N, C-alpha and C positions, 0 to 999 in steps of 0.2 A: 345666197342671192345672186352670185356671179362667180364664174370660174373661167380659167383660160386667160390668154393674153395675146393681143394683136401687135405688141411691140417687140423690138429685137435688141434689147440692151446687150452689149457685147459680152458681158460677164454672166449672163443668165441663160439657163436651159429650161426654165419653167414652160415656155411656149412649146418646147418639144414634148414635154411630159403631159401637159394639160390641154394642148391644142388651142384653137382660137377662142376669143372671148365669147362667152355665152351668158345671157342674163335670164334669170327666172322671170316669168310674168308677174306683174304687180299683184294679181289676185292670189297667186301662190305664196308670195311673201306676206301679204296681208293676213292670209289664213294661218300661216305658220306663226306669225306674231300673236294672233289671237289665241292659238292653242297654248303657246308658252305662258301667256298671261293667265289663261284658265288654270294652268298648273301651278300658278303662284309666282311666276317671274315678276320681279320688280323693275328690272332693267333689261332692255333689248339691245344687243350689239349686232350691227350689220357688218358682215364680213365677206371676203372673197379674195381672189387673186389680185384683182385690179378694180375695186368697187367704184372708183371715179369714172370708169369706162362703162358704167351701167347704161344700157340702152334707154334713151329717153332722158338721161341726166340724173345723177345721184341726188341733187337738190330737189328736183321735182318728185322723185320717189319718196324722199323724206317728207315733203309737204303732204303728199297724198296719204302716206301712212299715218301721220299725226292727225290729219283731218278725219280719216276713216276709223281710227281706234282711239276713243276718248280715254280709255284706260291706260294708254301708253304714256306714262309720265316721265320716263327716263329713256332716251334714245342715245346710244353711243355709237361712234363710227370707228372702224378699225383703220388700218394703214391707208393713207391717201396719196395719190400722185398729185403733187402741188400744182402742176401746170394744168390739171384737168378740173380743178375746183371751179364750179360754175357760179353764176350770179345768184341763182336760186338758193344755192347752199350758203353763199355769203349773206343773203337776206335772213336765212334761218339762224345763222351764227349771231347776227346782230339783234334779232328780235324774238327768238323762240327759246324760252327758258327750259323747255323739255329736252332740247338738244344739249347734251353734256359738253362742257367747255374744255375738252382735251382733244388735241388734233395731232395725230402721229403722221409725219410726212416722210415719204420715201425720197430723201434728198441724195443719199449715197456719197456725195463729195462736195467740197467747197471750192474747188479749183476749176476755172473755166475750161482749160485744156483737157483735164481728166474727165470732166463731164462730157465733152465732145467725144473723147476716145471711148467712153462708156456708151455712147450713143443715147444719152439721156436727152429728153426734149425740153428741158428747162436749163436756164443759165443760173449762175450764182446770184445775179441781180434779181432774176425772177423769184428765186427762193426767198430772198430777203424781203422783197416787196409783198409776197404772199403772206409772210408772217406779219409784216406791218399792217396789212389789210385785216387780218384776223384780229390782231390786237386792238386796232382802231374800232372794229366792230364790237368786240367784247373784251373788256379790259382784264377779266379774270381768267381768260383762256390760257392754258398751258400748252407747250409745244414739245412733242417727241419727234425723234428722227432716226432713220436707219442711215448708217454711215459705214463705208468700206475703207479700211486702211491698207496701204501698200498695193494699190492697183498697179499693174504693169506700167513702167516708164515714169512712175511718180517720183519726183525729185523732193528734196527736203523743203524747198519753197512751196511746192504744190501741197505737200502734207501739212505745212503750217497754215495754208489757206483753209484746209478742212478743219484744222484745230480752231481757227478764228471764227469759223461758221457757228460754233457753239454759242459764242457771244452774240454774233450778228443776228442769229435767229432765235436767241433766248431759249435754247434747247435745255430742258430740264429732265428729259427721259431719253437718253441716247442708247440705241442698240448698235453696238460697234462690232463689226465683223472683220477679221483679218482676211485679206483677199485669198481665195483658194480657187485655182483654175478648174472650170467645169469642162468635161469632154465635149468636143465638137462645138466650141464657142470661139469667136474671134479673139477674145481676151486671152484664151489659153495659148494662142499662137504669137502673142506679143512678147516683148522682152520682159522677163520676169525679174522681180527683185529677190534678193536673198531672203530665205524664210525668217532668219533671225531679225532682219531689218523690218520685215512685215509685222512680226510679232511685237517688236519694240514700238513701232508706230501705233499699233492697235492698243497697246498697254498705255501709252502716253495719252491717247485720245480718251480711253476709258477713265483714266485717272482725272483728267480735266473735267470730263462729264460728271463723274461722281462728286467732285468738289462743287460744281455748279448746282447739282441736285441737292446736296446737303445744305447749301446756303438758301436755296429756295424753300426747303422744308422748314428750316429755322425761321424764315421770314413769316411763316404761317402761324407760329406760336403766339398765342394771345388773341387770335381772331376766332370768329364764330363761323363755322363751315357746315353746309349741308352734307350729310354722309349717308351712305347705304352700307349696312353690315352684310357681308357676303358669307361669312363663316362664323365660328364661335368667337365673338368679340373682336373680329377684324373685318375691315372693309376699306372703302375708298371715299375720298371727298369727290365732289362733282368734277373737279379738275384733275382727278386721278392720283391724288396723293394717298399713299397707304396709311391707314390709321388703325390703332388699337384702342378699343373703348371697353372698359371693364363692365361685365354684366350684360353686355348687349347680345342679342340673339339674331340668328340668320334672318335676313330680309327685313330687319328693323331699319327704319330710316328716320331722320330728323335733324335738327340743328344741334351741333356739338361745339363746345369750346375747346380749342387746341391748347393743351397744357404743356407739351414738350416734344422734343425730337431727339432721336439717337443718331441722326444722319441718314438713316434708311427708312424709318417709319415714325409717324406721329403718334402721340398719345392724346386722348381726349376724354372729356366728360360731357354728358348731355347738358345742353344749355337750358 
């Protein structure tokens, strides 16, 4: 639905490879969704390089899609730039059950100075407020995040601020990347950290994120959750917790009682 990027984060070379942001016309997206539903798709995921930069607004696009295609009962969004989430999208989060309640945010860091050196357009405070807004709108929403460990010039205090962001933004699905310089980017010319330190900070961040995720999954045991089976006996809850359910078939959906967790995946039976 969208490709390219108009922003210039100092660590990123996507804009060089993909060019400026380009959005597909609504009609093309609507028709593509209809074709997938005709083929049996039970859930549609909107994706792109920077989907919150969709021309005309991502929230408005989602509203039009849901109005145009009554068969679209499960709409999921890929990675979002938190500072670009518009009021139309917040309205959908609050009142549209067909929009799945998992939101993966491109946060990258939890320290104000590092965010500035990354040339991100949001502050740490902005990130926390966005999550608070999402949670206030829909209490069952879960939050994912992209985070970079060991960005150039990062001190231990700065790294700990990113670690604390896991709690402050209630992140239960973290994609942690050790910083790796990309050619012809400003960050590649900054003062680099030792690779072993970068790896150690990434490992620490991943360990903390995994512990948070395990606790979250455990908190779902005993609840009844809507799930969609995507493979032979495995699928996800609406808020994107992975679940295994014996005897289930691909594209089967319904309410399931969560019976256990191994820290990485839930088990369930149909309710």
